[in-house]
C-alpha positions in Angstrom: 0.0 0.0 0.0 2.8 2.4 0.9 4.4 1.7 -2.5 1.1 2.4 -4.3 0.7 5.7 -2.4 4.3 6.6 -3.2 3.7 5.9 -6.9 0.5 8.0 -6.9 2.2 10.9 -5.3 5.1 10.7 -7.7 2.8 10.4 -10.7 0.8 13.4 -9.6 4.0 15.5 -9.2 5.2 14.3 -12.6 2.0 15.2 -14.4 1.8 18.5 -12.6 5.3 19.4 -14.0 3.9 18.8 -17.6 0.6 20.7 -17.5 0.3 21.0 -21.3 0.7 17.3 -21.9 -1.6 16.5 -19.0 -4.4 18.8 -20.2 -4.2 17.6 -23.8 -4.1 13.9 -22.8 -7.0 14.2 -20.3 -9.2 16.1 -22.7 -8.5 13.7 -25.6 -9.3 10.7 -23.5 -12.4 12.4 -22.0 -13.7 13.0 -25.5 -13.2 9.3 -26.5 -14.5 7.8 -23.3 -17.4 10.2 -23.0 -18.6 9.7 -26.6 -18.2 5.9 -26.3 -20.2 5.8 -23.1 -22.9 8.0 -24.4 -23.4 5.9 -27.6 -23.1 2.7 -25.6 -25.9 3.9 -23.3 -28.1 4.2 -26.3 -27.1 0.8 -27.6 -27.7 -0.7 -24.1 -31.1 1.0 -23.6 -32.4 0.1 -27.1 -30.8 -3.2 -28.0 -29.3 -4.9 -24.9 -31.7 -4.2 -22.1 -34.3 -7.0 -21.8 -37.8 -6.2 -23.0 -40.5 -6.0 -20.3 -42.0 -9.3 -21.2 -41.7 -12.6 -19.4 -39.7 -15.2 -21.5 -39.6 -12.8 -24.4 -37.9 -15.5 -26.6 -41.2 -17.4 -26.6 -43.3 -14.4 -27.7 -44.0 -13.9 -31.4 -46.1 -11.7 -33.7 -47.9 -13.8 -36.3 -48.7 -12.9 -39.9 -50.4 -14.8 -42.7 -48.1 -15.6 -45.6 -49.0 -16.1 -49.3 -47.5 -18.6 -51.8 -45.4 -15.8 -53.4 -44.1 -14.5 -50.1 -46.6 -11.7 -49.4 -47.5 -10.9 -45.8 -50.6 -9.6 -44.2 -52.2 -9.0 -40.9 -54.8 -11.4 -39.7 -58.6 -10.8 -39.8 -60.5 -11.3 -36.6 -62.6 -14.3 -37.9 -59.3 -16.0 -39.0 -57.9 -15.4 -35.5 -60.9 -17.0 -33.9 -60.3 -20.1 -36.1 -56.6 -20.1 -35.2 -57.4 -19.8 -31.5 -59.9 -22.7 -31.6 -57.5 -25.0 -33.4 -54.1 -24.2 -32.0 -52.7 -26.4 -29.2 -49.1 -25.2 -29.3 -49.6 -21.5 -28.6 -51.7 -19.1 -26.5 -53.0 -16.4 -28.9 -54.2 -12.9 -28.4 -55.7 -10.4 -30.9 -55.3 -6.6 -30.8 -57.5 -4.2 -32.7 -56.4 -0.5 -32.9 -58.9 2.3 -33.2 -58.8 6.0 -32.7 -61.5 7.3 -30.3 -62.4 10.8 -29.3 -61.8 11.9 -25.7 -63.3 15.2 -24.4 -61.1 17.0 -21.9 -60.5 20.4 -20.4 -58.6 21.5 -23.5 -61.3 20.3 -26.0 -61.6 17.0 -27.9 -58.6 15.0 -28.6 -58.0 11.7 -30.3 -56.6 8.8 -28.4 -55.5 5.4 -29.7 -57.3 2.5 -28.1 -56.0 -1.1 -28.2 -59.0 -3.4 -28.0 -57.6 -6.8 -26.9 -58.9 -10.3 -26.8 -59.0 -12.4 -23.6 -55.7 -13.4 -22.1 -53.8 -10.5 -23.9 -51.9 -9.6 -20.8 -51.0 -13.2 -20.0 -49.8 -13.8 -23.5 -47.8 -10.6 -23.4 -46.4 -11.5 -20.0 -47.1 -8.0 -18.7 -48.6 -6.7 -15.4 -50.0 -3.4 -14.2 -47.8 -1.1 -12.1 -50.9 0.4 -10.5 -54.2 -1.4 -10.0 -54.8 -4.5 -12.1 -55.4 -5.8 -15.6 -58.7 -7.4 -16.7 -60.5 -10.2 -14.8 -61.8 -13.1 -16.8 -65.4 -12.0 -16.4 -64.6 -8.5 -17.7 -63.4 -9.9 -21.0 -66.7 -11.6 -21.8 -69.2 -10.1 -24.4 -71.3 -7.3 -22.9 -69.0 -6.8 -19.9 -66.2 -4.7 -21.6 -66.6 -1.6 -19.4 -63.1 -1.5 -17.9 -59.9 0.0 -19.2 -56.2 0.0 -18.4 -54.1 3.2 -19.1 -50.6 3.3 -20.5 -48.2 5.1 -18.2 -47.6 8.1 -20.5 -51.4 8.7 -21.0 -52.0 8.4 -17.2 -49.4 11.1 -16.6 -50.7 13.4 -19.5 -54.4 13.1 -18.8 -54.5 12.5 -15.0 -51.2 14.1 -14.0 -50.0 10.8 -12.5 -52.7 10.8 -9.8 -53.3 7.4 -8.2 -56.9 8.4 -7.7 -57.4 7.7 -11.5 -58.0 4.1 -10.5 -61.8 3.8 -10.3 -62.4 6.9 -12.3 -64.5 6.9 -15.5 -63.3 7.8 -18.9 -65.5 8.3 -21.9 -64.1 7.3 -25.3 -66.4 8.1 -28.2 -69.9 7.0 -27.0 -68.7 4.5 -24.4 -67.7 4.9 -20.8 -65.0 2.8 -19.1 -63.9 2.4 -15.5 -60.1 2.6 -15.1 -58.8 -0.4 -13.3 -55.1 -0.2 -13.9 -52.0 1.6 -15.2 -49.2 0.0 -17.0 -45.5 0.5 -15.9 -43.4 3.3 -17.1 -41.4 2.4 -20.2 -43.6 -0.6 -21.0 -43.3 -1.6 -24.6 -46.0 -3.0 -26.9 -45.4 -5.3 -29.9 -47.8 -3.2 -31.9 -48.3 0.6 -32.1 -48.0 2.4 -28.7 -51.6 2.8 -27.4 -53.0 5.3 -24.9 -55.7 3.1 -23.5 -56.2 -0.7 -23.5 -59.8 -2.0 -23.4 -61.4 -5.5 -23.8 -62.4 -6.6 -27.3 -65.8 -7.4 -25.9 -66.6 -3.7 -25.7 -66.8 -3.3 -29.5 -67.9 -6.7 -30.7 -71.2 -6.1 -32.5 -70.6 -2.4 -33.1 -67.3 -2.7 -35.0 -68.3 -4.3 -38.2 -64.8 -5.1 -39.4 -64.5 -7.7 -36.7 -67.1 -9.8 -38.6 -65.3 -9.3 -42.0 -62.9 -12.2 -42.8 -61.3 -10.1 -45.6 -60.3 -7.1 -43.4 -56.6 -7.3 -42.5 -55.7 -3.8 -41.3 -55.3 -2.1 -37.9 -54.7 -5.3 -36.0 -52.0 -7.6 -34.7 -51.9 -11.3 -33.6 -49.6 -12.3 -30.8 -48.6 -15.9 -29.9 -46.8 -17.3 -26.9 -45.3 -20.8 -27.1 -46.7 -23.1 -24.5 -44.2 -24.9 -22.2 -42.1 -27.6 -23.8 -43.2 -26.6 -27.3 -40.6 -25.5 -30.0 -41.1 -22.9 -32.6 -40.8 -25.6 -35.3 -43.7 -27.5 -33.8 -45.9 -24.4 -33.5 -45.0 -23.4 -37.1 -46.0 -26.7 -38.4 -49.4 -26.6 -36.6 -50.1 -23.0 -37.8 -49.3 -23.9 -41.4 -51.7 -26.8 -41.2 -54.4 -24.5 -39.9 -53.7 -22.0 -42.6 -54.1 -24.7 -45.3 -57.5 -25.7 -43.7 -58.7 -22.1 -43.7 -57.6 -21.7 -47.4 -59.7 -24.7 -48.3 -62.7 -23.5 -46.2 -62.7 -19.9 -47.4 -61.1 -19.9 -50.8 -62.4 -16.4 -51.8 -60.4 -14.9 -49.0 -57.7 -17.3 -47.9 -56.9 -19.2 -51.1 -53.3 -18.0 -51.6 -52.5 -17.6 -47.8 -51.3 -21.0 -47.0 -48.7 -20.5 -44.3 -47.9 -18.4 -41.2 -44.8 -16.3 -40.5 -43.7 -15.9 -36.9 -41.6 -12.8 -36.0 -39.9 -12.6 -32.7 -41.4 -9.7 -30.8 -37.9 -8.3 -30.1 -37.3 -8.1 -33.9 -40.7 -6.6 -34.5 -40.1 -3.8 -31.9 -36.6 -3.0 -32.8 -37.2 -3.1 -36.6 -34.2 -1.9 -38.6 -32.6 0.1 -35.8 -30.0 -2.5 -34.9 -27.6 -2.0 -37.9 -27.9 1.8 -37.5 -26.9 1.7 -33.8 -24.1 -0.9 -34.4 -22.6 1.4 -37.1 -22.6 4.3 -34.6 -21.1 2.1 -31.9 -18.3 0.9 -34.3 -17.7 4.6 -35.3 -17.3 5.8 -31.7 -15.0 2.9 -30.9 -12.8 4.0 -33.8 -12.8 7.6 -32.3 -11.7 6.1 -29.0 -8.9 4.2 -30.7 -7.8 7.3 -32.5 -7.8 9.2 -29.1 -5.7 6.3 -27.5 -3.2 6.4 -30.4 -2.9 10.2 -30.0 -2.3 10.0 -26.3 0.1 7.1 -26.7 2.1 9.1 -29.3 2.2 12.0 -26.9 3.3 9.7 -24.1 6.1 8.3 -26.3 7.3 11.8 -26.9 7.2 12.6 -23.2 9.0 9.3 -22.4 11.8 10.3 -24.8 12.4 13.5 -22.9 12.5 11.4 -19.6 15.1 8.9 -20.8 17.8 10.3 -18.6 15.5 10.4 -15.6 14.6 6.7 -16.1 18.3 5.8 -16.6 19.2 7.5 -13.3 16.5 5.6 -11.5 17.7 2.3 -13.0 21.3 3.1 -12.0 20.1 3.7 -8.5 18.6 0.2 -8.3 15.0 0.6 -9.6 14.0 -2.6 -11.3 12.2 -2.7 -14.7 9.0 -3.8 -13.0 9.2 -0.8 -10.7 9.6 1.6 -13.5 6.8 0.0 -15.6 4.5 0.2 -12.6 5.3 3.9 -12.0 4.6 4.8 -15.6 1.4 2.8 -15.7 0.3 4.6 -12.6 0.7 7.9 -14.5 -1.3 6.5 -17.4 -4.0 5.2 -15.0 -4.3 8.7 -13.5 -4.7 10.2 -16.9 -7.3 7.6 -17.8 -9.1 8.1 -14.5 -9.2 11.8 -15.0 -10.3 11.3 -18.5 -13.0 8.9 -17.3 -14.4 11.3 -14.7 -14.5 14.1 -17.2 -15.8 11.6 -19.7 -18.8 10.8 -17.4 -19.7 14.5 -17.6 -19.4 14.5 -21.4 -21.4 11.3 -21.5 -24.2 12.8 -19.4 -24.4 15.8 -21.7 -24.2 13.5 -24.7 -27.0 11.3 -23.5 -29.2 14.3 -22.9 -28.4 15.6 -26.4 -28.9 12.2 -28.0 -32.3 11.8 -26.4 -33.3 15.2 -27.6 -32.0 14.8 -31.1 -32.9 11.1 -31.7 -35.9 10.5 -33.9 -39.2 9.5 -32.3 -39.0 6.3 -34.4 -36.1 5.1 -32.3 -37.7 2.5 -30.0 -37.2 2.4 -26.3 -35.8 5.9 -26.2 -37.0 6.3 -22.6 -34.8 3.4 -21.6 -31.6 5.4 -22.5 -29.9 6.8 -19.4 -26.7 6.8 -17.5 -27.1 4.1 -14.9 -24.8 2.0 -12.7 -24.2 -0.3 -15.7 -23.0 2.6 -17.8 -20.7 3.8 -14.9 -19.2 0.4 -14.7 -18.7 0.5 -18.5 -17.0 3.8 -18.2 -14.7 2.4 -15.5 -13.9 -0.6 -17.6 -13.1 1.6 -20.6 -10.9 3.8 -18.5 -8.9 0.8 -17.2 -8.5 -0.5 -20.8 -7.4 2.9 -22.0 -4.9 3.1 -19.2 -3.4 -0.2 -20.3 -3.4 0.7 -24.0 -2.0 4.2 -23.5 0.6 3.4 -20.9 2.0 0.0 -21.8 4.1 0.8 -24.8 5.8 3.9 -23.4 6.3 2.2 -20.1 8.0 -0.9 -21.6 10.3 1.4 -23.8 11.3 3.7 -20.9 11.9 0.8 -18.5 14.7 -0.6 -20.7 17.1 2.3 -21.2 20.7 2.1 -22.5 22.3 3.4 -19.4 25.6 4.4 -21.0 24.0 6.4 -23.7 21.2 7.8 -21.6 23.3 9.1 -18.8 25.5 11.0 -21.3 22.5 12.9 -22.6 21.7 16.3 -21.1 18.4 16.6 -19.3 15.6 17.3 -21.7 17.7 15.9 -24.5 16.4 13.9 -27.3 16.7 10.5 -26.0 14.6 9.4 -29.0 15.9 6.3 -30.7 14.9 5.1 -34.1 12.6 2.4 -32.6 10.6 5.0 -30.6 10.3 7.3 -33.7 9.1 4.4 -35.8 6.5 3.5 -33.1 5.2 7.1 -33.1 5.1 7.1 -36.9 3.1 3.9 -36.9 0.6 5.4 -34.4 0.1 8.5 -36.5 -0.3 6.3 -39.6 -2.9 4.3 -37.8 -4.7 7.4 -36.7 -4.9 8.7 -40.3 -6.1 5.3 -41.5 -8.9 5.1 -38.8 -9.9 8.7 -39.4 -10.2 8.0 -43.2 -12.5 5.0 -42.6 -14.7 7.2 -40.4 -14.7 10.2 -42.8 -15.4 7.8 -45.7 -18.4 6.4 -43.9 -19.6 9.9 -43.0 -19.1 11.0 -46.6 -21.2 8.1 -47.9 -24.0 8.9 -45.5 -23.9 12.6 -46.3 -24.0 11.8 -50.0 -26.9 9.4 -49.4 -28.8 11.9 -47.3 -28.3 14.6 -49.9 -29.8 12.4 -52.6 -32.8 11.6 -50.3 -33.5 15.3 -49.8 -33.6 15.8 -53.6 -35.8 12.8 -54.4 -38.7 13.7 -56.6 -41.7 12.9 -54.3 -44.2 13.3 -57.2 -45.8 16.3 -55.5 -44.7 19.7 -54.1 -44.6 19.6 -50.2 -43.9 23.3 -49.9 -46.7 25.5 -48.4 -48.9 22.5 -47.5 -50.5 22.3 -44.1 -53.1 19.9 -42.8 -54.6 17.7 -40.1 -56.4 14.3 -39.8 -60.1 14.7 -39.4 -61.9 11.9 -37.6 -65.7 12.5 -37.4 -67.1 11.5 -34.0 -68.9 8.2 -33.8 -71.8 7.2 -33.9 -73.1 10.5 -35.4 -71.1 10.2 -38.6 -71.0 6.4 -39.0 -73.4 6.8 -41.9 -71.4 7.3 -45.0 -73.7 10.1 -46.3 -73.4 12.0 -43.1 -69.6 11.7 -43.2 -69.5 12.9 -46.8 -71.7 15.9 -46.0 -69.4 16.8 -43.1 -66.4 16.8 -45.4 -68.1 19.0 -47.9 -69.0 21.5 -45.2 -65.4 21.5 -44.0 -64.1 22.2 -47.5 -66.6 25.1 -47.8 -65.6 26.5 -44.4 -61.8 26.5 -45.1 -61.8 27.9 -48.7 -62.7 31.6 -47.8 -59.9 31.9 -45.2 -57.4 34.6 -46.3 -54.1 32.9 -47.3 -55.7 29.7 -48.4 -54.8 29.1 -52.1 -56.3 25.6 -52.5 -57.9 23.0 -50.3 -58.6 19.2 -50.6 -59.3 16.1 -48.7 -57.9 12.5 -48.9 -58.1 9.4 -46.7 -54.3 9.1 -46.7 -51.5 11.6 -47.5 -48.1 11.0 -49.0 -45.3 10.7 -46.4 -47.8 9.6 -43.8 -47.0 5.9 -44.3 -50.8 5.2 -44.3 -52.7 3.1 -46.8 -55.0 0.2 -47.2 -54.4 -2.6 -49.8 -57.5 -3.1 -51.8 -58.4 -5.8 -54.3 -58.8 -4.4 -57.8 -60.0 -6.3 -60.9 -58.6 -5.3 -64.3 -60.1 -6.9 -67.4 -62.2 -9.2 -65.2 -59.2 -10.6 -63.4 -58.1 -9.8 -59.9 -54.8 -8.0 -59.7 -53.1 -10.6 -57.4 -49.4 -11.4 -57.7 -48.1 -8.0 -58.9 -48.0 -6.2 -55.6 -47.6 -8.7 -52.8 -51.0 -10.3 -53.6 -52.7 -7.0 -52.5 -54.0 -5.3 -55.7 -53.4 -1.6 -55.2 -53.3 1.0 -52.5 -56.6 2.7 -52.2 -57.1 6.5 -52.1 -60.4 8.4 -51.9 -60.0 12.1 -52.6 -61.9 15.3 -53.2 -61.9 17.2 -56.5 -58.9 19.5 -56.5 -56.7 17.0 -54.7 -54.2 16.7 -57.5 -54.1 20.5 -58.1 -53.7 21.2 -54.3 -50.9 18.6 -54.0 -49.4 19.7 -57.3 -49.3 16.1 -58.5 -48.9 16.2 -62.3 -51.4 14.4 -64.5 -49.7 12.4 -67.2 -52.8 11.7 -69.2 -56.6 12.3 -69.0 -58.2 14.6 -66.5 -58.7 15.2 -62.8 -61.9 14.7 -60.8 -64.6 17.4 -61.1 -67.5 18.4 -58.9 -69.8 16.5 -61.3 -68.0 13.3 -60.5 -69.2 13.5 -56.9 -72.8 12.7 -57.8 -72.3 10.9 -61.1 -74.1 7.6 -61.5 -71.1 6.0 -63.1 -67.9 6.0 -61.0 -64.6 7.3 -62.4 -61.1 6.5 -61.2 -57.6 7.9 -61.6 -54.5 5.6 -61.4 -50.9 6.4 -60.9 -48.2 5.6 -63.4 -47.0 2.6 -61.5 -50.6 1.1 -61.7 -50.8 1.9 -65.4 -47.4 0.3 -66.1 -48.3 -2.9 -64.2 -51.7 -3.5 -65.7 -51.7 -1.7 -69.1 -48.0 -1.8 -70.1 -48.7 -1.6 -73.9 -51.9 0.5 -74.1 -53.5 3.6 -72.8 -55.4 3.2 -69.4 -57.8 6.0 -70.3 -61.3 4.6 -70.8 -60.4 1.2 -69.3 -62.9 -0.4 -66.9 -61.7 -1.3 -63.4 -63.5 -2.8 -60.4 -62.4 -1.6 -57.0 -63.6 -3.4 -53.9 -64.7 -0.9 -51.2 -62.3 -0.5 -48.3 -63.3 1.3 -45.2 -63.3 0.9 -41.4 -66.5 -0.1 -39.7 -68.5 -0.1 -42.9 -71.3 -2.6 -43.7 -70.5 -2.3 -47.4 -66.9 -3.3 -47.0 -65.7 -5.4 -49.9 -68.6 -4.5 -52.2 -67.5 -3.8 -55.8 -67.3 -0.3 -57.4 -67.3 -0.4 -61.2 -65.4 2.6 -62.5 -63.7 3.9 -65.7 -60.2 5.3 -65.7 -60.3 9.0 -66.7 -56.7 10.0 -65.7 -53.2 8.9 -65.0 -51.3 10.8 -62.2 -47.6 10.9 -61.5 -46.4 8.2 -59.1 -46.2 9.7 -55.5 -43.8 8.2 -53.0 -44.9 7.4 -49.5 -41.4 8.2 -48.3 -38.2 9.6 -49.7 -36.4 6.3 -49.9 -39.4 4.5 -51.4 -37.5 2.7 -54.3 -40.6 0.8 -55.5 -43.7 3.0 -55.0 -46.9 1.1 -54.8 -49.6 1.1 -57.4 -52.4 3.5 -56.4 -56.0 4.0 -57.5 -58.0 7.1 -56.7 -61.8 7.5 -56.4 -63.9 10.5 -55.5 -64.5 10.6 -51.8 -68.3 10.5 -52.1 -68.1 7.1 -53.8 -66.6 5.5 -50.8 -66.7 7.9 -47.8 -63.9 7.1 -45.3 -64.3 7.2 -41.6 -61.3 9.6 -41.4 -59.9 12.0 -43.8 -56.9 14.4 -44.0 -57.7 18.1 -44.6 -54.9 19.5 -46.9 -54.4 23.2 -47.5 -52.0 24.9 -49.8 -51.1 28.4 -48.4 -50.0 31.4 -50.4 -47.3 32.2 -47.8 -46.1 30.7 -44.5 -48.5 27.8 -43.9 -48.0 27.9 -40.1 -49.7 31.3 -39.9 -53.0 29.7 -41.1 -53.2 27.1 -38.3 -55.2 29.2 -35.8 -57.8 30.1 -38.5 -58.0 26.6 -39.8 -58.6 25.1 -36.3 -61.3 27.7 -35.7 -63.0 26.9 -39.0 -63.0 23.2 -38.4 -64.3 23.4 -34.8 -67.0 25.9 -36.0 -68.3 23.2 -38.3 -68.1 20.3 -35.8 -66.8 21.1 -32.2 -66.5 17.3 -31.4 -63.8 16.7 -34.0 -60.6 15.8 -32.2 -57.7 17.9 -33.6 -55.4 15.0 -34.4 -53.0 16.0 -37.1 -49.7 15.3 -38.7 -48.1 15.3 -35.2 -50.5 17.2 -33.0 -53.2 19.3 -34.5 -52.4 21.0 -37.8 -48.9 20.4 -39.1 -46.9 21.2 -42.3 -46.0 18.7 -45.0 -42.4 20.0 -44.7 -42.3 18.9 -41.1 -43.8 15.5 -42.0 -41.1 15.1 -44.7 -38.4 16.1 -42.1 -39.7 13.5 -39.7 -39.6 10.9 -42.4 -35.8 11.6 -42.8 -35.1 12.0 -39.1 -33.5 8.6 -38.7 -31.1 9.2 -41.6 -30.4 12.7 -40.4 -29.6 11.5 -36.9 -27.2 8.8 -38.1 -25.5 11.1 -40.6 -25.0 13.9 -38.1 -23.6 11.6 -35.5 -21.2 9.8 -37.8 -20.1 13.2 -39.3 -19.4 14.5 -35.8 -17.3 11.4 -35.0 -15.5 11.6 -38.3 -14.7 15.3 -37.6 -13.4 14.4 -34.2 -11.2 11.7 -35.6 -10.0 14.0 -38.3 -9.0 16.7 -35.8 -7.3 14.1 -33.6 -5.4 12.8 -36.6 -4.3 16.3 -37.6 -3.1 17.0 -34.1 -1.2 13.7 -34.1 0.7 14.3 -37.2 1.3 18.0 -36.2 2.6 16.9 -32.8 4.9 14.2 -34.4 6.4 16.6 -36.9 6.7 19.4 -34.4 8.6 17.0 -32.0 10.7 15.8 -34.9 11.7 19.3 -35.8 12.6 20.1 -32.2 14.8 16.9 -32.0 16.5 17.7 -35.4 17.2 21.4 -34.8 20.9 20.8 -34.8 20.8 18.7 -37.9 18.7 21.3 -39.7 21.2 24.0 -38.7 24.0 22.0 -40.1 22.2 21.4 -43.4 21.5 25.1 -43.7 25.1 26.0 -42.8 26.2 23.6 -45.6 24.0 25.4 -48.2 20.5 24.0 -47.9 17.8 26.5 -48.6 14.6 27.1 -46.7 12.7 25.4 -49.5 14.9 22.4 -49.1 14.2 22.2 -45.4 10.5 22.8 -46.0 10.4 20.0 -48.6 12.4 17.6 -46.2 10.0 18.0 -43.3 6.8 18.0 -45.4 8.0 14.9 -47.3 8.6 13.0 -44.1 5.2 13.9 -42.7 3.4 13.1 -46.0 5.1 9.8 -46.3 3.4 8.7 -43.0 0.1 10.4 -44.1 0.3 8.6 -47.5 0.8 5.2 -45.8 -2.2 6.0 -43.5 -4.4 7.0 -46.5 -3.6 3.9 -48.4 -4.4 1.7 -45.4 -7.5 3.7 -44.7 -8.8 3.3 -48.3 -8.2 -0.4 -48.1 -10.1 -0.5 -44.8 -12.9 1.7 -46.1 -13.6 -0.7 -49.0 -14.3 -3.4 -46.4 -15.8 -1.3 -43.6 -18.2 0.8 -45.6 -20.0 -2.4 -46.9 -21.6 -2.4 -43.4 -23.3 0.8 -44.4 -24.8 -0.7 -47.6 -28.3 -1.1 -46.0 -28.3 2.5 -44.8 -27.4 4.1 -48.2 -29.7 5.4 -50.9 -28.6 6.0 -54.4 -24.9 5.6 -53.7 -22.6 2.5 -53.6 -20.8 1.5 -50.4 -17.6 1.8 -52.4 -18.5 4.9 -54.4 -15.2 5.9 -56.1 -16.0 9.6 -56.1 -16.7 9.7 -52.3 -13.5 7.7 -51.5 -11.4 9.8 -53.8 -12.8 13.0 -52.2 -12.1 11.7 -48.7 -8.5 10.8 -49.7 -8.0 14.3 -51.1 -9.5 15.8 -47.9 -7.2 13.7 -45.6 -4.2 14.7 -47.8 -5.0 18.4 -47.5 -5.4 18.1 -43.7 -2.1 16.2 -43.4 -0.4 18.7 -45.6 -1.6 21.5 -43.4 -0.5 19.7 -40.3 3.0 19.2 -41.7 3.3 22.7 -43.2 3.3 24.5 -39.8 6.2 22.6 -38.3 8.0 22.7 -41.7 7.7 26.5 -41.8 9.2 26.7 -38.3 12.0 24.4 -39.3 12.8 26.4 -42.4 13.2 29.5 -40.2 15.9 28.0 -38.0 19.0 30.2 -37.7 22.1 28.0 -38.3 24.3 29.9 -35.9 21.8 29.7 -33.0 21.1 26.0 -33.7 24.8 25.2 -33.8 25.6 27.3 -30.7 22.8 25.5 -28.8 24.3 22.2 -29.8 
């Protein structure tokens, strides 16, 4: 213990004597450790932390699968057949519906998950406050209870425990609150606000009786004890075959079942994105370690005589190594403590900047596990940074070292080669990071310039959900939509207005069966026909969607006895590749929520072909779409879309007032909350790409800066050590240009080696980014060449400053000092 305390005191005195080195080393390590800890906290919270489900590896989301690989959600009647026949799994069905909730701030829309019996037991979840449903409460006619999610409980009830036993009215039904779910609870489906028994809507929600309705639902299955997934898969496939034979009109092609692990369903495609960021920040940490190791080698060179004296006085090699490792441990510990502060700030910034689509964001925090991770990283850094300088300094040549003056060079060729290798490695790692960032920036730039098929500028809108049951009748809903359009048009600043059941970039849509030439359009688009759109006249003009042929809808089409349709270019190319679609007959099967006429045919004639609109910027294969006038198939919810003459956000108060003046019970649920702009919707659609690109660019910039500091420090140190040599060269006739060329050439030789290694590494490493790129190859030659030029310029600048100082050496002063 006494020896350890002595080593610590001596290490503190030694570091205090070199404040410049200590500050630079601690700050560099703090940056690397802090960034690594912050990103790992995100990885831990999102990917590594267990999901809040009992035996999550036995929990699956189930989808029907067609012969050609298409997937679809289950209908409720199919679920009931699966439930009756399955012996290997416990099954639960979830139906999602928006309901209106009247509160002190007006009417708002909440998402309700109506669940079948045993939902909570299948999920393996329990209430944090109160309880979940009792068996009797899940029976038909008894569904008058509800469980709140934690975030809704806090928002609507302020986290008051007295909410248990209170009554909440959703739409036209009242529910008694019996429980609240835990904070941070996850759901394998969309995140609901309220959970209610399925029995509450059986009989009133008509889609539950429709075997061909496959939207707004999920089917969960939990393997029973001692049952393997293969056994369950075999049984479910057999059930699917029986249902295909029993109901050929609906299930003919759907002959198997696909089981997704719930973890995979929740995390989606976030895993590769986070792993790329983790790999990037580890590279930054390695660059920081290489930088500090290089500085430590330079410092060790200046302490050669000190180490030789200690060895001559009897200090063994192990004693010297331990002393120097103690100094490195102090540096790493200081860097770790400061890194915790950087990580704390970094986690706060990451949580604020991360896209809302990032799952389990509320699980991201600095906790004891993260502090243990920081401690482990600090210890590893201490070993990496301190070992090489310690081993070199612990084996001095006593005869040579004792002859050197204090502060002399003491730098042998081996140490110089080691520092050169470290700088080369820094440049190579930095190039890999910059190449990855360059590819993501290139990809993001291309995404922002994708032709969406419409003009999102100056568009503002909101989702309109007429309250039930007043507007359950399609004619009443259509009349309401007409009144809303008439109320909004006269508002100053409104250029054009329209309505549609789904908008671009909203990721919404319902696959609808369509018949062309008397044949169902199965097989071309995942066995789903086309994406259905019901719109008002003026929709294409408002959205500025070009018409490639024919005409748009007119007011006369709203009451015409014969229906007309407009298809997009994708639809026309699939079904009329060699002829004009104009005048062609099509049959569209009605698609709407809660409607008795669901699935009934609409016979229409194509009157126009519109440009293909993308649902998102990276939509490489846009879906075929067919548009009908909204009066032909009135939807239970519509989006009100307004094109403004100026700033669309200035119209929002007037738009809200106009909508609520027509129907005060409409919940103002919009593209986010209330009215929102299409530009904001587009930005949210690219938020994940923006987040990854910005973070990787920040890491790349940090690595580039550290690499530049490394090569500058190496060349500056080399110039200092070779002052006498430079003086002799200049005394013998070398010009300033010769000295400048000598120093720059030596630095660029190391930089060139690093760039070559970095390019080779980039060709391999950037392939990991392939799934994250749009419109650019993972080995894009232009990007890699640009990055190599950038690194060359940075290295040249880092070499130029020491070279200029070297070329200004006065030979007389240099020789006199020697």
